[in-house]
C-alpha positions as CSV (number, residue, x, y, z in Angstrom):
1,M,4.1,-34.3,6.0
2,G,0.6,-33.6,4.6
3,L,-0.2,-31.8,1.4
4,Q,-1.3,-28.7,3.3
5,A,2.0,-28.5,5.2
6,L,3.9,-29.0,1.9
7,F,2.1,-26.1,0.3
8,F,2.6,-24.0,3.4
9,Y,6.4,-24.4,3.3
10,L,6.5,-23.9,-0.4
11,F,4.5,-20.6,-0.2
12,A,6.5,-19.4,2.8
13,F,9.9,-20.2,1.2
14,V,9.0,-18.4,-2.0
15,A,7.6,-15.4,-0.2
16,I,10.6,-15.0,2.0
17,A,13.0,-15.4,-0.9
18,S,11.1,-12.9,-3.0
19,A,10.9,-10.4,-0.1
20,F,14.7,-10.6,0.1
21,M,15.0,-10.0,-3.6
22,V,12.8,-7.0,-3.3
23,I,15.3,-5.2,-1.1
24,S,18.4,-6.6,-2.8
25,S,17.6,-6.1,-6.5
26,K,19.5,-3.3,-8.1
27,N,16.8,-2.7,-10.7
28,P,13.7,-1.2,-9.2
29,V,11.4,-2.7,-11.8
30,H,12.7,-6.2,-10.8
31,S,12.0,-5.2,-7.1
32,V,8.3,-4.5,-8.0
33,L,8.0,-7.7,-9.9
34,F,9.4,-9.7,-6.9
35,L,6.9,-7.8,-4.7
36,I,4.1,-9.1,-6.8
37,V,5.4,-12.6,-6.3
38,V,5.4,-12.0,-2.5
39,F,1.7,-10.9,-2.7
40,F,0.8,-14.0,-4.7
41,N,2.4,-16.4,-2.2
42,S,0.9,-14.4,0.7
43,A,-2.5,-14.9,-0.8
44,G,-1.8,-18.7,-1.0
45,L,-0.9,-18.6,2.7
46,F,-4.2,-16.9,3.5
47,L,-6.1,-19.5,1.5
48,L,-4.4,-22.3,3.5
49,T,-5.6,-20.7,6.8
50,G,-9.2,-20.4,5.5
51,A,-9.1,-16.6,5.0
52,E,-10.3,-16.6,1.4
53,F,-11.6,-13.0,1.6
54,L,-8.2,-11.6,2.6
55,A,-6.6,-13.7,-0.1
56,M,-8.9,-12.2,-2.8
57,I,-8.5,-8.7,-1.5
58,L,-4.7,-9.1,-1.6
59,L,-4.9,-10.2,-5.2
60,V,-7.4,-7.6,-6.4
61,V,-6.2,-4.6,-4.4
62,Y,-2.5,-5.0,-3.9
63,I,-1.5,-6.8,-7.1
64,G,-4.2,-5.4,-9.4
65,A,-3.8,-1.8,-8.2
66,V,-1.0,-1.0,-5.9
67,A,1.8,-3.1,-7.3
68,V,0.8,-2.2,-10.9
69,L,0.8,1.5,-9.9
70,F,4.3,1.1,-8.4
71,L,5.5,-0.5,-11.6
72,F,4.1,2.2,-13.8
73,V,5.5,5.0,-11.6
74,V,8.9,3.5,-11.4
75,M,9.0,3.0,-15.2
76,M,7.7,6.4,-16.0
77,L,9.6,8.6,-13.6
78,D,13.1,9.6,-14.6
79,I,14.8,8.9,-11.2
80,D,18.6,8.8,-10.7
81,F,18.7,5.6,-8.5
82,A,22.5,5.8,-8.2
83,E,22.1,9.2,-6.5
84,L,19.4,7.8,-4.2
85,R,21.6,4.8,-3.1
86,S,24.5,7.2,-2.3
87,G,22.7,8.3,0.9
88,V,21.6,4.8,2.1
89,L,24.3,4.5,4.7
90,Q,23.1,7.5,6.7
91,Y,19.8,5.7,7.3
92,A,21.5,2.4,8.4
93,P,21.3,3.1,12.2
94,I,17.5,3.8,12.0
95,G,17.0,0.7,9.8
96,L,19.0,-1.4,12.3
97,L,17.0,0.0,15.2
98,V,13.7,-0.8,13.5
99,G,15.0,-4.3,12.6
100,L,15.9,-5.0,16.2
101,I,12.4,-3.9,17.4
102,V,10.7,-6.1,14.9
103,G,13.0,-9.0,15.8
104,A,12.2,-8.5,19.5
105,E,8.5,-8.5,18.8
106,L,8.8,-11.8,16.8
107,I,10.8,-13.4,19.6
108,L,8.1,-12.3,22.2
109,V,5.3,-13.7,20.0
110,I,7.0,-17.0,19.3
111,G,8.3,-17.3,22.8
112,S,4.9,-16.7,24.3
113,S,3.3,-19.3,22.0
114,V,6.0,-21.9,23.1
115,L,5.8,-21.1,26.8
116,S,2.0,-20.9,27.0
117,P,0.4,-23.0,24.2
118,D,-3.0,-22.5,25.7
119,A,-2.9,-18.7,25.0
120,A,-4.8,-19.1,21.7
121,Q,-7.7,-20.7,23.6
122,S,-8.2,-17.6,25.8
123,I,-9.3,-15.2,23.1
124,T,-12.3,-13.2,23.8
125,M,-13.9,-13.5,20.3
126,P,-13.7,-17.1,19.1
127,I,-13.8,-17.9,15.4
128,P,-17.4,-18.8,14.4
129,N,-18.3,-22.1,12.8
130,P,-17.8,-21.8,9.0
131,A,-21.1,-23.7,8.5
132,E,-23.0,-21.1,10.4
133,R,-21.1,-17.9,9.5
134,T,-19.0,-17.3,6.4
135,N,-15.5,-15.9,6.7
136,T,-16.4,-12.6,5.0
137,A,-19.5,-12.0,7.2
138,A,-17.5,-12.9,10.4
139,L,-14.8,-10.4,9.4
140,G,-17.4,-7.7,8.7
141,D,-19.0,-8.3,12.1
142,V,-15.7,-7.8,13.9
143,L,-14.5,-4.9,11.8
144,Y,-17.6,-2.8,11.7
145,T,-18.9,-3.5,15.2
146,H,-16.3,-4.1,17.8
147,Y,-13.4,-2.3,16.0
148,V,-15.4,0.4,14.1
149,Y,-13.7,3.3,15.9
150,F,-10.2,1.9,15.1
151,F,-11.3,1.4,11.5
152,Q,-12.4,5.0,11.3
153,I,-9.1,6.2,12.9
154,S,-7.0,4.2,10.4
155,G,-9.0,5.8,7.6
156,M,-8.3,9.2,9.0
157,V,-4.6,8.4,9.3
158,L,-4.5,7.3,5.6
159,L,-6.3,10.5,4.6
160,V,-3.8,12.7,6.5
161,A,-0.9,10.7,4.9
162,M,-2.4,11.2,1.4
163,I,-2.9,14.9,2.0
164,G,0.6,15.2,3.4
165,A,2.1,13.4,0.4
166,I,0.3,15.8,-2.0
167,V,1.4,18.9,-0.1
168,L,5.0,17.8,0.1
169,T,5.2,16.9,-3.6
170,L,3.3,19.9,-4.9
171,R,5.5,22.5,-6.6
172,H,4.4,25.8,-8.1
173,R,6.5,26.4,-11.1
174,E,6.6,29.6,-13.0
175,N,5.4,30.1,-16.6
176,V,2.9,27.2,-16.2
177,K,-0.7,27.9,-16.9
178,R,-3.0,26.7,-14.1
179,Q,-6.8,26.4,-13.9
180,D,-8.5,29.0,-11.7
181,I,-12.0,27.8,-11.0
182,S,-13.2,30.9,-9.1
183,R,-12.1,33.1,-11.9
184,Q,-13.8,31.0,-14.5
185,V,-17.1,30.9,-12.6
186,A,-17.0,34.7,-12.0
187,R,-16.7,35.4,-15.8
188,T,-19.6,37.4,-17.4
189,P,-20.5,37.7,-21.1
190,E,-19.0,41.2,-21.1
191,T,-15.6,39.9,-19.9
192,A,-15.7,36.6,-21.8
193,V,-15.8,38.2,-25.3
194,E,-13.7,41.1,-26.4
195,V,-14.6,42.8,-29.7
196,V,-11.6,44.5,-31.3
197,K,-12.2,47.0,-34.1
198,V,-9.5,46.8,-36.7
199,K,-9.1,49.5,-39.2
200,P,-8.8,48.4,-42.9
201,G,-5.2,47.6,-43.8
202,Q,-3.9,47.8,-40.2
203,G,-4.0,44.2,-39.1
204,L,-3.8,42.8,-35.6
């Protein structure tokens, strides 16, 4: 066993164990911390395959922004997690169905690689020579040329998801002062200042 294979099994084992702890930990803060461990080991796996750009993006974006945001949100929000866990069983059939679909896909991918080992040689876009084209440049060539429309569609999907999350969580509560931009812009000096004449000894 070479050194690269040793690190691969090490990163893979820790990533799988941490992923299991993400869904099994009772404390949500511990789940987020285990998720950060999963991201670190996934970045190590990317480095072993030569995808250093994806590894750095995983560290900077997901650990430096997304996971930290999850951690702060979980710690700041006052959520009754016992109440949330009470309705977990009603989603068990859907979760089981999704798990079966993912398992079938993994079996198909692994089975096809075992039955036809030459399938990787029949790809339409071979990996360029690292001495001639860097990993980041090759990824940009593929992403922004051949798959530019899919890239734009994924951006639109994320935008719609963000707008939907804002709409679903937006609540208009009474007795809460809100900023009205159009009313502020339409103000004039006559309506902005009100002069009140108070008689002596009367007060406001």
